[in-house]
C-alpha positions in Angstrom: 46.7 -150.5 -18.2 47.1 -147.6 -20.2 44.3 -145.5 -18.7 43.0 -144.6 -22.3 39.5 -144.7 -23.2 38.9 -147.5 -25.7 36.7 -146.2 -28.5 35.1 -147.8 -31.5 33.9 -145.7 -34.4 30.9 -146.8 -36.5 30.4 -144.9 -39.7 29.5 -146.0 -43.1 31.3 -142.8 -45.4 34.9 -144.1 -45.6 36.1 -140.4 -46.0 34.4 -139.1 -42.7 35.4 -142.4 -40.8 38.9 -141.8 -41.7 39.0 -138.3 -40.4 37.5 -139.6 -37.1 39.9 -142.3 -36.9 42.7 -139.5 -37.2 41.0 -137.4 -34.6 40.6 -140.1 -31.8 44.4 -141.3 -32.9 45.8 -138.1 -32.0 44.3 -138.0 -28.6 46.7 -139.3 -26.0 43.9 -139.9 -23.6 41.8 -142.1 -26.3 42.7 -145.4 -28.0 41.0 -146.5 -31.2 40.4 -150.2 -31.0 38.1 -151.0 -34.3 35.6 -149.4 -36.8 32.5 -150.6 -38.5 30.9 -149.5 -41.7 27.2 -150.6 -40.8 25.1 -151.2 -37.8 25.2 -155.0 -38.0 29.0 -155.0 -37.8 29.1 -152.2 -35.1 27.0 -154.5 -32.7 29.4 -157.5 -33.4 32.7 -155.2 -32.8 31.2 -153.9 -29.5 30.6 -157.1 -28.4 33.7 -158.5 -29.5 36.2 -155.4 -28.3 34.1 -154.1 -25.4 35.1 -150.5 -26.1 34.2 -148.0 -23.4 32.7 -145.7 -25.8 31.0 -146.2 -29.4 30.9 -143.4 -31.8 27.9 -144.3 -33.6 26.3 -142.7 -36.9 22.8 -142.4 -36.7 22.1 -143.5 -40.4 23.9 -146.8 -41.8 23.3 -149.6 -43.7 21.9 -152.8 -42.4 21.0 -151.6 -38.8 20.7 -147.8 -38.1 22.0 -146.1 -34.8 19.1 -146.8 -32.8 19.2 -150.4 -33.3 22.9 -150.6 -32.3 21.9 -148.7 -29.1 19.0 -151.2 -28.2 21.4 -154.2 -28.9 23.9 -152.5 -26.5 21.2 -151.8 -23.8 19.4 -155.3 -24.2 22.6 -157.3 -23.7 23.7 -155.4 -20.8 26.9 -154.2 -22.4 29.0 -151.6 -20.8 29.9 -149.6 -23.7 28.5 -146.0 -23.7 27.0 -144.8 -27.2 27.5 -141.5 -28.5 25.6 -140.6 -31.6 27.2 -138.5 -34.3 24.8 -137.5 -37.1 23.5 -134.9 -39.6 19.8 -135.7 -38.2 19.3 -133.7 -35.1 15.6 -133.8 -34.5 15.1 -132.8 -31.0 12.2 -135.4 -30.2 14.4 -138.4 -31.7 17.5 -137.1 -29.9 15.4 -136.9 -26.7 14.1 -140.3 -27.1 17.7 -141.8 -27.8 18.7 -140.2 -24.5 16.0 -141.6 -22.8 16.6 -145.2 -24.2 20.0 -145.2 -22.7 22.3 -142.9 -25.2 25.2 -141.1 -23.6 25.2 -138.2 -26.2 24.3 -136.7 -29.6 26.5 -134.7 -31.5 26.0 -132.7 -34.9 28.5 -133.6 -37.6 29.4 -130.1 -37.9 31.3 -130.5 -34.5 34.8 -130.2 -34.5 37.5 -132.8 -33.9 38.1 -131.4 -30.4 34.4 -131.3 -29.9 33.8 -135.1 -30.8 37.0 -136.3 -28.7 36.0 -134.3 -25.7 32.5 -135.7 -26.0 33.8 -139.4 -25.8 36.2 -138.4 -22.8 33.2 -136.8 -21.1 30.7 -140.0 -22.0 33.6 -142.4 -20.7 33.4 -140.6 -17.0 29.6 -141.1 -17.2 28.5 -137.8 -18.6 25.9 -136.9 -21.2 27.1 -134.9 -24.1 25.1 -132.9 -26.6 26.2 -130.4 -29.5 25.4 -126.6 -28.7 23.2 -126.5 -31.7 20.9 -128.9 -30.5 21.1 -128.8 -26.4 18.6 -126.0 -26.5 16.0 -127.8 -28.5 16.2 -130.8 -26.2 15.9 -128.9 -23.4 12.7 -127.5 -25.0 11.5 -131.2 -25.5 12.1 -131.7 -21.7 9.9 -128.8 -20.6 7.2 -129.8 -23.1 7.1 -133.5 -22.0 7.6 -132.5 -18.5 8.3 -134.8 -15.5 5.3 -134.1 -13.1 3.8 -137.5 -13.1 3.8 -138.0 -16.8 4.7 -141.5 -18.2 7.3 -141.1 -21.0 7.6 -143.9 -23.4 10.0 -144.1 -26.3 8.7 -143.6 -29.8 9.3 -147.6 -30.5 7.6 -148.2 -27.1 4.8 -146.2 -28.5 4.8 -148.3 -31.6 4.8 -151.5 -29.4 2.0 -150.6 -27.2 -0.2 -149.4 -29.8 0.2 -152.8 -32.0 -0.3 -154.7 -28.8 -3.6 -152.7 -28.4 -4.5 -154.2 -31.8 -3.9 -157.5 -30.7 -0.6 -158.3 -32.4 1.6 -161.4 -30.7 5.3 -160.4 -30.2 6.4 -162.3 -33.4 3.8 -160.3 -35.3 5.0 -156.9 -34.0 8.6 -157.9 -34.7 7.8 -158.6 -38.4 5.8 -155.6 -38.4 8.8 -153.3 -37.2 11.5 -155.4 -38.6 12.8 -156.5 -35.4 13.2 -159.6 -33.4 10.7 -160.8 -31.0 13.2 -160.8 -28.3 13.3 -157.2 -28.7 9.8 -156.7 -28.6 9.7 -158.6 -25.3 12.5 -156.2 -24.1 10.1 -153.3 -25.1 7.3 -154.9 -23.4 9.2 -155.4 -20.1 10.2 -151.7 -20.1 6.5 -150.7 -20.9 5.4 -152.7 -18.0 7.6 -151.1 -15.6 6.8 -147.7 -16.6 3.2 -148.2 -16.5 3.4 -150.3 -13.4 1.7 -153.1 -14.7 2.8 -156.9 -15.2 0.8 -158.3 -18.5 -0.3 -157.0 -21.7 -4.1 -156.4 -21.1 -3.2 -154.3 -18.2 -0.8 -152.6 -20.0 -3.3 -151.6 -22.8 -5.9 -150.4 -20.0 -3.1 -148.4 -18.5 -2.2 -146.7 -21.5 -5.6 -145.8 -22.5 -6.3 -144.5 -19.0 -3.0 -142.3 -19.3 -4.1 -141.2 -22.7 -1.2 -143.1 -24.4 -3.7 -144.9 -27.1 -6.5 -143.3 -28.7 
């Protein structure tokens, strides 16, 4: 065992991907085990190589970063996902962290910052760029934790479509995701609302003000 953290990089821009590869290879505590140029390839390589950390661009061809994260969480993979992106909207970052991401970095981060974040995520930490940390903390304050129900943006979409009477396959087609992914979102919604079926989820969602 080398003791090094196994890293996969998913980035569609060749020059930027090359710079990240060089940064990871320069660190004695990190081991680059693979790369991918699109979201679908990222999922395939994560499943095949089982890296400890995947550094994932948020916007990629085929599937975006959030869909990569959803696949990792759905399949129960041990890989920790750290996002690297120019898109740093605090609400989106909050939702990704709530969905299981281990970190979110601005693409202006230095090579050392990126590598340190990978190492921290491998140790179980949650990492954020300093430029967005304050905004994400503000999101936490705005949303609060005092008994409020937090659904991710995608879970809100699924619950709204359930309320409209759509089936899991219909919701999948509407949101361009697999029906099995819809069912996973539904199970998460049931757990958060403390219910066991669709009708109860809609009723509880209305009671809590999650549906208009």
